[in-house]
N, CA, C, O and the ligand as a Tripos MOL2 file, in Angstrom:
@<TRIPOS>MOLECULE
protein
  281   279    71     0     0
PROTEIN
NO_CHARGES

@<TRIPOS>ATOM
      1 N           6.6060    1.6290   -7.6790 N.3       1 MET1
      2 CA          5.1700    1.5770   -7.4420 C.3       1 MET1
      3 C           4.4270    2.0620   -8.7010 C.2       1 MET1
      4 O           4.7810    3.0930   -9.2730 O.2       1 MET1
      5 N           3.4240    1.3350   -9.1150 N.am      2 ALA2
      6 CA          2.6800    1.6750  -10.3270 C.3       2 ALA2
      7 C           1.8850    2.9700  -10.1320 C.2       2 ALA2
      8 O           1.4090    3.2620   -9.0350 O.2       2 ALA2
      9 N           1.7530    3.7240  -11.1990 N.am      3 THR3
     10 CA          1.0370    5.0000  -11.1480 C.3       3 THR3
     11 C          -0.4080    4.8200  -10.6980 C.2       3 THR3
     12 O          -0.9250    5.6120   -9.9100 O.2       3 THR3
     13 N          -1.0560    3.7730  -11.2050 N.am      4 THR4
     14 CA         -2.4530    3.5320  -10.8360 C.3       4 THR4
     15 C          -2.5760    3.2450   -9.3460 C.2       4 THR4
     16 O          -3.5640    3.6180   -8.7140 O.2       4 THR4
     17 N          -1.5690    2.5800   -8.7900 N.am      5 GLU5
     18 CA         -1.6130    2.2800   -7.3650 C.3       5 GLU5
     19 C          -1.4610    3.5580   -6.5530 C.2       5 GLU5
     20 O          -2.1370    3.7390   -5.5400 O.2       5 GLU5
     21 N          -0.5760    4.4420   -6.9970 N.am      6 VAL6
     22 CA         -0.4040    5.7350   -6.3210 C.3       6 VAL6
     23 C          -1.7090    6.5150   -6.3510 C.2       6 VAL6
     24 O          -2.1270    7.0750   -5.3370 O.2       6 VAL6
     25 N          -2.3630    6.5530   -7.5310 N.am      7 ALA7
     26 CA         -3.6320    7.2650   -7.6650 C.3       7 ALA7
     27 C          -4.6770    6.6720   -6.7200 C.2       7 ALA7
     28 O          -5.4420    7.3990   -6.0870 O.2       7 ALA7
     29 N          -4.6960    5.3640   -6.6390 N.am      8 HIS8
     30 CA         -5.6260    4.6620   -5.7570 C.3       8 HIS8
     31 C          -5.3680    5.0320   -4.2950 C.2       8 HIS8
     32 O          -6.3020    5.3210   -3.5480 O.2       8 HIS8
     33 N          -4.1030    5.0200   -3.8960 N.am      9 LEU9
     34 CA         -3.7480    5.3390   -2.5110 C.3       9 LEU9
     35 C          -4.0600    6.8030   -2.1820 C.2       9 LEU9
     36 O          -4.5020    7.1160   -1.0770 O.2       9 LEU9
     37 N          -3.8280    7.6870   -3.1420 N.am     10 LEU10
     38 CA         -4.1290    9.0980   -2.9210 C.3      10 LEU10
     39 C          -5.6370    9.3230   -2.8120 C.2      10 LEU10
     40 O          -6.0950   10.1470   -2.0200 O.2      10 LEU10
     41 N          -6.4010    8.5810   -3.6140 N.am     11 ASP11
     42 CA         -7.8550    8.6740   -3.5650 C.3      11 ASP11
     43 C          -8.3640    8.2390   -2.1930 C.2      11 ASP11
     44 O          -9.2190    8.8940   -1.5980 O.2      11 ASP11
     45 N          -7.8250    7.1230   -1.6990 N.am     12 LEU12
     46 CA         -8.2090    6.6320   -0.3740 C.3      12 LEU12
     47 C          -7.7720    7.6220    0.7080 C.2      12 LEU12
     48 O          -8.4760    7.8390    1.6940 O.2      12 LEU12
     49 N          -6.5960    8.2150    0.4990 N.am     13 TRP13
     50 CA         -6.0880    9.2250    1.4400 C.3      13 TRP13
     51 C          -7.0770   10.3860    1.5300 C.2      13 TRP13
     52 O          -7.4250   10.8320    2.6230 O.2      13 TRP13
     53 N          -7.5250   10.8710    0.3730 N.am     14 ASP14
     54 CA         -8.4780   11.9930    0.3330 C.3      14 ASP14
     55 C          -9.7730   11.6480    1.0530 C.2      14 ASP14
     56 O         -10.3900   12.4980    1.6960 O.2      14 ASP14
     57 N         -10.1710   10.3960    0.9340 N.am     15 ARG15
     58 CA        -11.4290    9.9780    1.5580 C.3      15 ARG15
     59 C         -11.2330    9.4310    2.9620 C.2      15 ARG15
     60 O         -12.1870    8.9910    3.6040 O.2      15 ARG15
     61 N          -9.9720    9.4600    3.4450 N.am     16 CYS16
     62 CA         -9.6500    8.9870    4.7960 C.3      16 CYS16
     63 C         -10.0510    7.5190    4.9960 C.2      16 CYS16
     64 O         -10.6910    7.1600    5.9840 O.2      16 CYS16
     65 N          -9.6560    6.6860    4.0310 N.am     17 ILE17
     66 CA         -9.9690    5.2610    4.1230 C.3      17 ILE17
     67 C          -8.6630    4.4670    4.1470 C.2      17 ILE17
     68 O          -7.7440    4.7280    3.3710 O.2      17 ILE17
     69 N          -8.6050    3.4910    5.0580 N.am     18 CYS18
     70 CA         -7.4210    2.6300    5.1490 C.3      18 CYS18
     71 C          -7.3560    1.7380    3.8950 C.2      18 CYS18
     72 O          -8.3150    1.0230    3.6060 O.2      18 CYS18
     73 N          -6.2470    1.7690    3.1510 N.am     19 PRO19
     74 CA         -6.1390    0.9740    1.9220 C.3      19 PRO19
     75 C          -6.1590   -0.5340    2.1720 C.2      19 PRO19
     76 O          -6.4680   -1.3070    1.2660 O.2      19 PRO19
     77 N          -5.8390   -0.9470    3.3740 N.am     20 TYR20
     78 CA         -5.7880   -2.3900    3.6400 C.3      20 TYR20
     79 C          -7.1360   -2.9420    4.0910 C.2      20 TYR20
     80 O          -7.6240   -3.9110    3.5090 O.2      20 TYR20
     81 N          -7.7470   -2.3490    5.1130 N.am     21 CYS21
     82 CA         -8.9740   -2.9370    5.6620 C.3      21 CYS21
     83 C         -10.2360   -2.1500    5.3050 C.2      21 CYS21
     84 O         -11.3450   -2.6220    5.5550 O.2      21 CYS21
     85 N         -10.0780   -0.9430    4.7170 N.am     22 GLY22
     86 CA        -11.2380   -0.1780    4.2780 C.3      22 GLY22
     87 C         -11.9290    0.6070    5.3770 C.2      22 GLY22
     88 O         -12.9850    1.1990    5.1520 O.2      22 GLY22
     89 N         -11.3440    0.6140    6.5560 N.am     23 THR23
     90 CA        -11.9250    1.3620    7.6710 C.3      23 THR23
     91 C         -11.6990    2.8530    7.4850 C.2      23 THR23
     92 O         -10.6790    3.2740    6.9400 O.2      23 THR23
     93 N         -12.6560    3.6430    7.9390 N.am     24 HIS24
     94 CA        -12.4650    5.0930    7.9220 C.3      24 HIS24
     95 C         -11.3800    5.4470    8.9380 C.2      24 HIS24
     96 O         -11.4030    4.9900   10.0810 O.2      24 HIS24
     97 N         -10.4260    6.2750    8.4910 N.am     25 VAL25
     98 CA         -9.3200    6.6690    9.3530 C.3      25 VAL25
     99 C          -9.4860    8.1320    9.7260 C.2      25 VAL25
    100 O          -9.6430    8.9890    8.8570 O.2      25 VAL25
    101 N          -9.4520    8.4080   10.9980 N.am     26 ARG26
    102 CA         -9.5550    9.7920   11.4380 C.3      26 ARG26
    103 C          -8.3590   10.6040   10.9730 C.2      26 ARG26
    104 O          -7.2170   10.1520   11.0540 O.2      26 ARG26
    105 N          -8.6300   11.7990   10.4880 N.am     27 GLU27
    106 CA         -7.5570   12.7110   10.1160 C.3      27 GLU27
    107 C          -6.6950   12.9380   11.3580 C.2      27 GLU27
    108 O          -7.2180   13.2430   12.4300 O.2      27 GLU27
    109 N          -5.3980   12.7920   11.2190 N.am     28 GLY28
    110 CA         -4.5270   12.9820   12.3710 C.3      28 GLY28
    111 C          -4.1980   11.6810   13.0750 C.2      28 GLY28
    112 O          -3.2860   11.6330   13.9000 O.2      28 GLY28
    113 N          -4.9440   10.6060   12.7530 N.am     29 ALA29
    114 CA         -4.6910    9.3050   13.3640 C.3      29 ALA29
    115 C          -4.1080    8.3320   12.3460 C.2      29 ALA29
    116 O          -3.9670    7.1400   12.6170 O.2      29 ALA29
    117 N          -3.7790    8.8500   11.1960 N.am     30 ARG30
    118 CA         -3.2740    7.9960   10.1250 C.3      30 ARG30
    119 C          -1.8600    7.5090   10.3950 C.2      30 ARG30
    120 O          -1.0230    8.2410   10.9240 O.2      30 ARG30
    121 N          -1.6100    6.2620   10.0230 N.am     31 VAL31
    122 CA         -0.2730    5.7030   10.0780 C.3      31 VAL31
    123 C           0.3150    5.8380    8.6750 C.2      31 VAL31
    124 O          -0.2020    5.2510    7.7250 O.2      31 VAL31
    125 N           1.3810    6.5990    8.5460 N.am     32 VAL32
    126 CA          1.9630    6.8600    7.2360 C.3      32 VAL32
    127 C           3.4520    6.5300    7.2480 C.2      32 VAL32
    128 O           4.0960    6.4860    8.2960 O.2      32 VAL32
    129 N           3.9750    6.2990    6.0440 N.am     33 SER33
    130 CA          5.4150    6.0790    5.9050 C.3      33 SER33
    131 C           6.1340    7.4110    5.7350 C.2      33 SER33
    132 O           7.3610    7.4520    5.6420 O.2      33 SER33
    133 N           5.3700    8.4960    5.6940 N.am     34 GLY34
    134 CA          5.9520    9.8060    5.5180 C.3      34 GLY34
    135 C           5.5300   10.4570    4.2200 C.2      34 GLY34
    136 O           5.9030   11.5970    3.9440 O.2      34 GLY34
    137 N           4.7470    9.7370    3.4140 N.am     35 ASP35
    138 CA          4.3570   10.2410    2.1080 C.3      35 ASP35
    139 C           2.9230    9.8100    1.8020 C.2      35 ASP35
    140 O           2.5910    8.6310    1.9210 O.2      35 ASP35
    141 N           2.0780   10.7540    1.4100 N.am     36 ALA36
    142 CA          0.6780   10.4470    1.1050 C.3      36 ALA36
    143 C           0.5560    9.4230   -0.0170 C.2      36 ALA36
    144 O          -0.4200    8.6740   -0.0740 O.2      36 ALA36
    145 N           1.5470    9.3900   -0.9100 N.am     37 ARG37
    146 CA          1.4990    8.4460   -2.0350 C.3      37 ARG37
    147 C           1.6220    7.0010   -1.5850 C.2      37 ARG37
    148 O           1.3220    6.0770   -2.3410 O.2      37 ARG37
    149 N           2.0680    6.8110   -0.3380 N.am     38 GLU38
    150 CA          2.1790    5.4470    0.1830 C.3      38 GLU38
    151 C           0.9670    5.0740    1.0150 C.2      38 GLU38
    152 O           0.9150    3.9890    1.5930 O.2      38 GLU38
    153 N           0.0010    5.9610    1.0760 N.am     39 GLY39
    154 CA         -1.2540    5.6600    1.7460 C.3      39 GLY39
    155 C          -1.2600    6.0420    3.2130 C.2      39 GLY39
    156 O          -0.2170    6.1770    3.8530 O.2      39 GLY39
    157 N          -2.4750    6.2140    3.7240 N.am     40 GLY40
    158 CA         -2.6580    6.4900    5.1460 C.3      40 GLY40
    159 C          -3.4550    5.3410    5.7300 C.2      40 GLY40
    160 O          -4.5890    5.0950    5.3190 O.2      40 GLY40
    161 N          -2.8740    4.6400    6.6800 N.am     41 PHE41
    162 CA         -3.4880    3.4230    7.2250 C.3      41 PHE41
    163 C          -4.0650    3.6760    8.6090 C.2      41 PHE41
    164 O          -3.6780    4.6230    9.2940 O.2      41 PHE41
    165 N          -5.0090    2.8040    9.0160 N.am     42 CYS42
    166 CA         -5.6520    2.9810   10.3080 C.3      42 CYS42
    167 C          -4.7670    2.4900   11.4480 C.2      42 CYS42
    168 O          -4.9460    2.8990   12.5950 O.2      42 CYS42
    169 N          -3.8080    1.6120   11.1340 N.am     43 SER43
    170 CA         -2.9400    1.0760   12.1780 C.3      43 SER43
    171 C          -1.6170    0.6160   11.5790 C.2      43 SER43
    172 O          -1.5010    0.3960   10.3740 O.2      43 SER43
    173 N          -0.6290    0.4780   12.4500 N.am     44 ILE44
    174 CA          0.6830   -0.0410   12.0470 C.3      44 ILE44
    175 C           0.5140   -1.4350   11.4360 C.2      44 ILE44
    176 O           1.1880   -1.7980   10.4720 O.2      44 ILE44
    177 N          -0.3960   -2.1960   12.0220 N.am     45 ARG45
    178 CA         -0.6320   -3.5590   11.5620 C.3      45 ARG45
    179 C          -1.1070   -3.5810   10.1030 C.2      45 ARG45
    180 O          -0.6120   -4.3680    9.2970 O.2      45 ARG45
    181 N          -2.0610   -2.7190    9.7760 N.am     46 CYS46
    182 CA         -2.5380   -2.6380    8.3960 C.3      46 CYS46
    183 C          -1.4120   -2.1820    7.4660 C.2      46 CYS46
    184 O          -1.2410   -2.7170    6.3710 O.2      46 CYS46
    185 N          -0.6690   -1.2090    7.9090 N.am     47 HIS47
    186 CA          0.4320   -0.6890    7.0950 C.3      47 HIS47
    187 C           1.4430   -1.7920    6.7950 C.2      47 HIS47
    188 O           1.8110   -2.0000    5.6390 O.2      47 HIS47
    189 N           1.8880   -2.4930    7.8220 N.am     48 SER48
    190 CA          2.9280   -3.4960    7.6070 C.3      48 SER48
    191 C           2.3970   -4.6920    6.8340 C.2      48 SER48
    192 O           3.1170   -5.2590    6.0130 O.2      48 SER48
    193 N           1.1410   -5.0900    7.0820 N.am     49 THR49
    194 CA          0.5620   -6.2180    6.3480 C.3      49 THR49
    195 C           0.4210   -5.8790    4.8680 C.2      49 THR49
    196 O           0.7470   -6.6860    3.9980 O.2      49 THR49
    197 N          -0.0670   -4.6730    4.5990 N.am     50 TYR50
    198 CA         -0.2360   -4.2200    3.2110 C.3      50 TYR50
    199 C           1.0920   -4.2750    2.4690 C.2      50 TYR50
    200 O           1.1630   -4.8030    1.3590 O.2      50 TYR50
    201 N           2.1330   -3.7370    3.0700 N.am     51 TYR51
    202 CA          3.4190   -3.6900    2.3800 C.3      51 TYR51
    203 C           4.1460   -5.0250    2.3890 C.2      51 TYR51
    204 O           4.9460   -5.2930    1.4930 O.2      51 TYR51
    205 N           3.8860   -5.8620    3.3770 N.am     52 THR52
    206 CA          4.4850   -7.1970    3.3750 C.3      52 THR52
    207 C           3.9460   -8.0010    2.1990 C.2      52 THR52
    208 O           4.7010   -8.6500    1.4750 O.2      52 THR52
    209 N           2.6100   -7.9480    2.0180 N.am     53 PHE53
    210 CA          1.9910   -8.6620    0.8940 C.3      53 PHE53
    211 C           2.4590   -8.1030   -0.4330 C.2      53 PHE53
    212 O           2.7550   -8.8460   -1.3690 O.2      53 PHE53
    213 N           2.5190   -6.7910   -0.5000 N.am     54 GLU54
    214 CA          2.9000   -6.1650   -1.7640 C.3      54 GLU54
    215 C           4.3270   -6.5300   -2.1430 C.2      54 GLU54
    216 O           4.5980   -6.8650   -3.2960 O.2      54 GLU54
    217 N           5.2280   -6.4690   -1.1920 N.am     55 LEU55
    218 CA          6.6260   -6.7870   -1.4680 C.3      55 LEU55
    219 C           6.7840   -8.2620   -1.8050 C.2      55 LEU55
    220 O           7.5870   -8.6180   -2.6670 O.2      55 LEU55
    221 N           6.0210   -9.1240   -1.1310 N.am     56 ALA56
    222 CA          6.0680  -10.5560   -1.4210 C.3      56 ALA56
    223 C           5.5760  -10.8190   -2.8350 C.2      56 ALA56
    224 O           6.1780  -11.5990   -3.5730 O.2      56 ALA56
    225 N           4.4800  -10.1660   -3.2120 N.am     57 ALA57
    226 CA          3.9190  -10.3350   -4.5520 C.3      57 ALA57
    227 C           4.9110   -9.8580   -5.6060 C.2      57 ALA57
    228 O           5.0790  -10.4840   -6.6530 O.2      57 ALA57
    229 N           5.5560   -8.7500   -5.3100 N.am     58 ARG58
    230 CA          6.5110   -8.1930   -6.2550 C.3      58 ARG58
    231 C           7.7250   -9.1170   -6.3890 C.2      58 ARG58
    232 O           8.2440   -9.2990   -7.4910 O.2      58 ARG58
    233 N           8.1750   -9.6940   -5.2920 N.am     59 ALA59
    234 CA          9.3170  -10.6090   -5.3190 C.3      59 ALA59
    235 C           8.9710  -11.8580   -6.1350 C.2      59 ALA59
    236 O           9.7930  -12.3410   -6.9140 O.2      59 ALA59
    237 N           7.7540  -12.3780   -5.9530 N.am     60 ASP60
    238 CA          7.3040  -13.5380   -6.7260 C.3      60 ASP60
    239 C           7.2920  -13.2180   -8.2100 C.2      60 ASP60
    240 O           7.7350  -14.0100   -9.0420 O.2      60 ASP60
    241 N           6.7770  -12.0520   -8.5160 N.am     61 TRP61
    242 CA          6.6650  -11.6430   -9.9050 C.3      61 TRP61
    243 C           8.0410  -11.5360  -10.5470 C.2      61 TRP61
    244 O           8.2410  -12.0180  -11.6620 O.2      61 TRP61
    245 N           9.0020  -10.9050   -9.8510 N.am     62 SER62
    246 CA         10.3200  -10.7460  -10.4650 C.3      62 SER62
    247 C          11.0440  -12.0840  -10.5430 C.2      62 SER62
    248 O          11.8410  -12.3000  -11.4560 O.2      62 SER62
    249 N          10.7780  -12.9880   -9.5980 N.am     63 ALA63
    250 CA         11.3890  -14.3190   -9.6600 C.3      63 ALA63
    251 C          10.8730  -15.0610  -10.8940 C.2      63 ALA63
    252 O          11.6450  -15.7040  -11.6060 O.2      63 ALA63
    253 N           9.5440  -14.9660  -11.1440 N.am     64 THR64
    254 CA          8.9410  -15.5980  -12.3110 C.3      64 THR64
    255 C           9.5060  -14.9950  -13.5970 C.2      64 THR64
    256 O           9.8660  -15.6920  -14.5450 O.2      64 THR64
    257 N           9.5630  -13.6870  -13.5770 N.am     65 GLU65
    258 CA         10.0390  -12.9440  -14.7360 C.3      65 GLU65
    259 C          11.4660  -13.3440  -15.0870 C.2      65 GLU65
    260 O          11.7580  -13.6000  -16.2550 O.2      65 GLU65
    261 N          12.3610  -13.4030  -14.1050 N.am     66 SER66
    262 CA         13.7540  -13.6920  -14.4270 C.3      66 SER66
    263 C          13.9500  -15.1600  -14.8110 C.2      66 SER66
    264 O          14.8440  -15.4810  -15.5940 O.2      66 SER66
    265 N          13.1090  -16.0640  -14.2570 N.am     67 SER67
    266 CA         13.2620  -17.4730  -14.6200 C.3      67 SER67
    267 C          12.8630  -17.7250  -16.0680 C.2      67 SER67
    268 O          13.3490  -18.6580  -16.7060 O.2      67 SER67
    269 N          11.9600  -16.8680  -16.5830 N.am     68 GLN68
    270 CA         11.5580  -17.0170  -17.9820 C.3      68 GLN68
    271 C          12.6980  -16.6730  -18.9380 C.2      68 GLN68
    272 O          12.7100  -17.1070  -20.0900 O.2      68 GLN68
    273 N          13.6540  -15.8890  -18.4460 N.am     69 HIS69
    274 CA         14.7610  -15.4850  -19.2950 C.3      69 HIS69
    275 C          15.9880  -16.3460  -19.0640 C.2      69 HIS69
    276 O          16.9960  -16.1980  -19.7540 O.2      69 HIS69
    277 N          15.9040  -17.2530  -18.0870 N.am     70 ALA70
    278 CA         17.0660  -18.0710  -17.7410 C.3      70 ALA70
    279 C          17.3420  -19.1330  -18.8140 C.2      70 ALA70
    280 O          18.2870  -19.9110  -18.6850 O.2      70 ALA70
    281 ZN         -6.7390   -0.6490    8.3720 Zn       71 ZN71
@<TRIPOS>BOND
     1     1     2 1
     2     2     3 1
     3     3     4 2
     4     3     5 am
     5     5     6 1
     6     6     7 1
     7     7     8 2
     8     7     9 am
     9     9    10 1
    10    10    11 1
    11    11    12 2
    12    11    13 am
    13    13    14 1
    14    14    15 1
    15    15    16 2
    16    15    17 am
    17    17    18 1
    18    18    19 1
    19    19    20 2
    20    19    21 am
    21    21    22 1
    22    22    23 1
    23    23    24 2
    24    23    25 am
    25    25    26 1
    26    26    27 1
    27    27    28 2
    28    27    29 am
    29    29    30 1
    30    30    31 1
    31    31    32 2
    32    31    33 am
    33    33    34 1
    34    34    35 1
    35    35    36 2
    36    35    37 am
    37    37    38 1
    38    38    39 1
    39    39    40 2
    40    39    41 am
    41    41    42 1
    42    42    43 1
    43    43    44 2
    44    43    45 am
    45    45    46 1
    46    46    47 1
    47    47    48 2
    48    47    49 am
    49    49    50 1
    50    50    51 1
    51    51    52 2
    52    51    53 am
    53    53    54 1
    54    54    55 1
    55    55    56 2
    56    55    57 am
    57    57    58 1
    58    58    59 1
    59    59    60 2
    60    59    61 am
    61    61    62 1
    62    62    63 1
    63    63    64 2
    64    63    65 am
    65    65    66 1
    66    66    67 1
    67    67    68 2
    68    67    69 am
    69    69    70 1
    70    70    71 1
    71    71    72 2
    72    71    73 am
    73    73    74 1
    74    74    75 1
    75    75    76 2
    76    75    77 am
    77    77    78 1
    78    78    79 1
    79    79    80 2
    80    79    81 am
    81    81    82 1
    82    82    83 1
    83    83    84 2
    84    83    85 am
    85    85    86 1
    86    86    87 1
    87    87    88 2
    88    87    89 am
    89    89    90 1
    90    90    91 1
    91    91    92 2
    92    91    93 am
    93    93    94 1
    94    94    95 1
    95    95    96 2
    96    95    97 am
    97    97    98 1
    98    98    99 1
    99    99   100 2
   100    99   101 am
   101   101   102 1
   102   102   103 1
   103   103   104 2
   104   103   105 am
   105   105   106 1
   106   106   107 1
   107   107   108 2
   108   107   109 am
   109   109   110 1
   110   110   111 1
   111   111   112 2
   112   111   113 am
   113   113   114 1
   114   114   115 1
   115   115   116 2
   116   115   117 am
   117   117   118 1
   118   118   119 1
   119   119   120 2
   120   119   121 am
   121   121   122 1
   122   122   123 1
   123   123   124 2
   124   123   125 am
   125   125   126 1
   126   126   127 1
   127   127   128 2
   128   127   129 am
   129   129   130 1
   130   130   131 1
   131   131   132 2
   132   131   133 am
   133   133   134 1
   134   134   135 1
   135   135   136 2
   136   135   137 am
   137   137   138 1
   138   138   139 1
   139   139   140 2
   140   139   141 am
   141   141   142 1
   142   142   143 1
   143   143   144 2
   144   143   145 am
   145   145   146 1
   146   146   147 1
   147   147   148 2
   148   147   149 am
   149   149   150 1
   150   150   151 1
   151   151   152 2
   152   151   153 am
   153   153   154 1
   154   154   155 1
   155   155   156 2
   156   155   157 am
   157   157   158 1
   158   158   159 1
   159   159   160 2
   160   159   161 am
   161   161   162 1
   162   162   163 1
   163   163   164 2
   164   163   165 am
   165   165   166 1
   166   166   167 1
   167   167   168 2
   168   167   169 am
   169   169   170 1
   170   170   171 1
   171   171   172 2
   172   171   173 am
   173   173   174 1
   174   174   175 1
   175   175   176 2
   176   175   177 am
   177   177   178 1
   178   178   179 1
   179   179   180 2
   180   179   181 am
   181   181   182 1
   182   182   183 1
   183   183   184 2
   184   183   185 am
   185   185   186 1
   186   186   187 1
   187   187   188 2
   188   187   189 am
   189   189   190 1
   190   190   191 1
   191   191   192 2
   192   191   193 am
   193   193   194 1
   194   194   195 1
   195   195   196 2
   196   195   197 am
   197   197   198 1
   198   198   199 1
   199   199   200 2
   200   199   201 am
   201   201   202 1
   202   202   203 1
   203   203   204 2
   204   203   205 am
   205   205   206 1
   206   206   207 1
   207   207   208 2
   208   207   209 am
   209   209   210 1
   210   210   211 1
   211   211   212 2
   212   211   213 am
   213   213   214 1
   214   214   215 1
   215   215   216 2
   216   215   217 am
   217   217   218 1
   218   218   219 1
   219   219   220 2
   220   219   221 am
   221   221   222 1
   222   222   223 1
   223   223   224 2
   224   223   225 am
   225   225   226 1
   226   226   227 1
   227   227   228 2
   228   227   229 am
   229   229   230 1
   230   230   231 1
   231   231   232 2
   232   231   233 am
   233   233   234 1
   234   234   235 1
   235   235   236 2
   236   235   237 am
   237   237   238 1
   238   238   239 1
   239   239   240 2
   240   239   241 am
   241   241   242 1
   242   242   243 1
   243   243   244 2
   244   243   245 am
   245   245   246 1
   246   246   247 1
   247   247   248 2
   248   247   249 am
   249   249   250 1
   250   250   251 1
   251   251   252 2
   252   251   253 am
   253   253   254 1
   254   254   255 1
   255   255   256 2
   256   255   257 am
   257   257   258 1
   258   258   259 1
   259   259   260 2
   260   259   261 am
   261   261   262 1
   262   262   263 1
   263   263   264 2
   264   263   265 am
   265   265   266 1
   266   266   267 1
   267   267   268 2
   268   267   269 am
   269   269   270 1
   270   270   271 1
   271   271   272 2
   272   271   273 am
   273   273   274 1
   274   274   275 1
   275   275   276 2
   276   275   277 am
   277   277   278 1
   278   278   279 1
   279   279   280 2
@<TRIPOS>SUBSTRUCTURE
     1 MET1         2 RESIDUE 1 A MET
     2 ALA2         6 RESIDUE 1 A ALA
     3 THR3        10 RESIDUE 1 A THR
     4 THR4        14 RESIDUE 1 A THR
     5 GLU5        18 RESIDUE 1 A GLU
     6 VAL6        22 RESIDUE 1 A VAL
     7 ALA7        26 RESIDUE 1 A ALA
     8 HIS8        30 RESIDUE 1 A HIS
     9 LEU9        34 RESIDUE 1 A LEU
    10 LEU10       38 RESIDUE 1 A LEU
    11 ASP11       42 RESIDUE 1 A ASP
    12 LEU12       46 RESIDUE 1 A LEU
    13 TRP13       50 RESIDUE 1 A TRP
    14 ASP14       54 RESIDUE 1 A ASP
    15 ARG15       58 RESIDUE 1 A ARG
    16 CYS16       62 RESIDUE 1 A CYS
    17 ILE17       66 RESIDUE 1 A ILE
    18 CYS18       70 RESIDUE 1 A CYS
    19 PRO19       74 RESIDUE 1 A PRO
    20 TYR20       78 RESIDUE 1 A TYR
    21 CYS21       82 RESIDUE 1 A CYS
    22 GLY22       86 RESIDUE 1 A GLY
    23 THR23       90 RESIDUE 1 A THR
    24 HIS24       94 RESIDUE 1 A HIS
    25 VAL25       98 RESIDUE 1 A VAL
    26 ARG26      102 RESIDUE 1 A ARG
    27 GLU27      106 RESIDUE 1 A GLU
    28 GLY28      110 RESIDUE 1 A GLY
    29 ALA29      114 RESIDUE 1 A ALA
    30 ARG30      118 RESIDUE 1 A ARG
    31 VAL31      122 RESIDUE 1 A VAL
    32 VAL32      126 RESIDUE 1 A VAL
    33 SER33      130 RESIDUE 1 A SER
    34 GLY34      134 RESIDUE 1 A GLY
    35 ASP35      138 RESIDUE 1 A ASP
    36 ALA36      142 RESIDUE 1 A ALA
    37 ARG37      146 RESIDUE 1 A ARG
    38 GLU38      150 RESIDUE 1 A GLU
    39 GLY39      154 RESIDUE 1 A GLY
    40 GLY40      158 RESIDUE 1 A GLY
    41 PHE41      162 RESIDUE 1 A PHE
    42 CYS42      166 RESIDUE 1 A CYS
    43 SER43      170 RESIDUE 1 A SER
    44 ILE44      174 RESIDUE 1 A ILE
    45 ARG45      178 RESIDUE 1 A ARG
    46 CYS46      182 RESIDUE 1 A CYS
    47 HIS47      186 RESIDUE 1 A HIS
    48 SER48      190 RESIDUE 1 A SER
    49 THR49      194 RESIDUE 1 A THR
    50 TYR50      198 RESIDUE 1 A TYR
    51 TYR51      202 RESIDUE 1 A TYR
    52 THR52      206 RESIDUE 1 A THR
    53 PHE53      210 RESIDUE 1 A PHE
    54 GLU54      214 RESIDUE 1 A GLU
    55 LEU55      218 RESIDUE 1 A LEU
    56 ALA56      222 RESIDUE 1 A ALA
    57 ALA57      226 RESIDUE 1 A ALA
    58 ARG58      230 RESIDUE 1 A ARG
    59 ALA59      234 RESIDUE 1 A ALA
    60 ASP60      238 RESIDUE 1 A ASP
    61 TRP61      242 RESIDUE 1 A TRP
    62 SER62      246 RESIDUE 1 A SER
    63 ALA63      250 RESIDUE 1 A ALA
    64 THR64      254 RESIDUE 1 A THR
    65 GLU65      258 RESIDUE 1 A GLU
    66 SER66      262 RESIDUE 1 A SER
    67 SER67      266 RESIDUE 1 A SER
    68 GLN68      270 RESIDUE 1 A GLN
    69 HIS69      274 RESIDUE 1 A HIS
    70 ALA70      278 RESIDUE 1 A ALA
    71 ZN71       281 GROUP 0 **** ****
């Protein structure tokens, strides 16, 4: 995970904002993976959608990257 992304997620965590949909998240109602650096989401749905997209984007990027060296 990129440092800037961690900083972004921590900033949203401090402000109690869901990184995926931007909704204010009540303290204590956050959906977390167990680490503040991974963000605090308003729902399981936001959490899984956020990480599904991120992992898909990362997979695309590494596929592109490795094909350039093939
Ligand atoms: Zn959300």
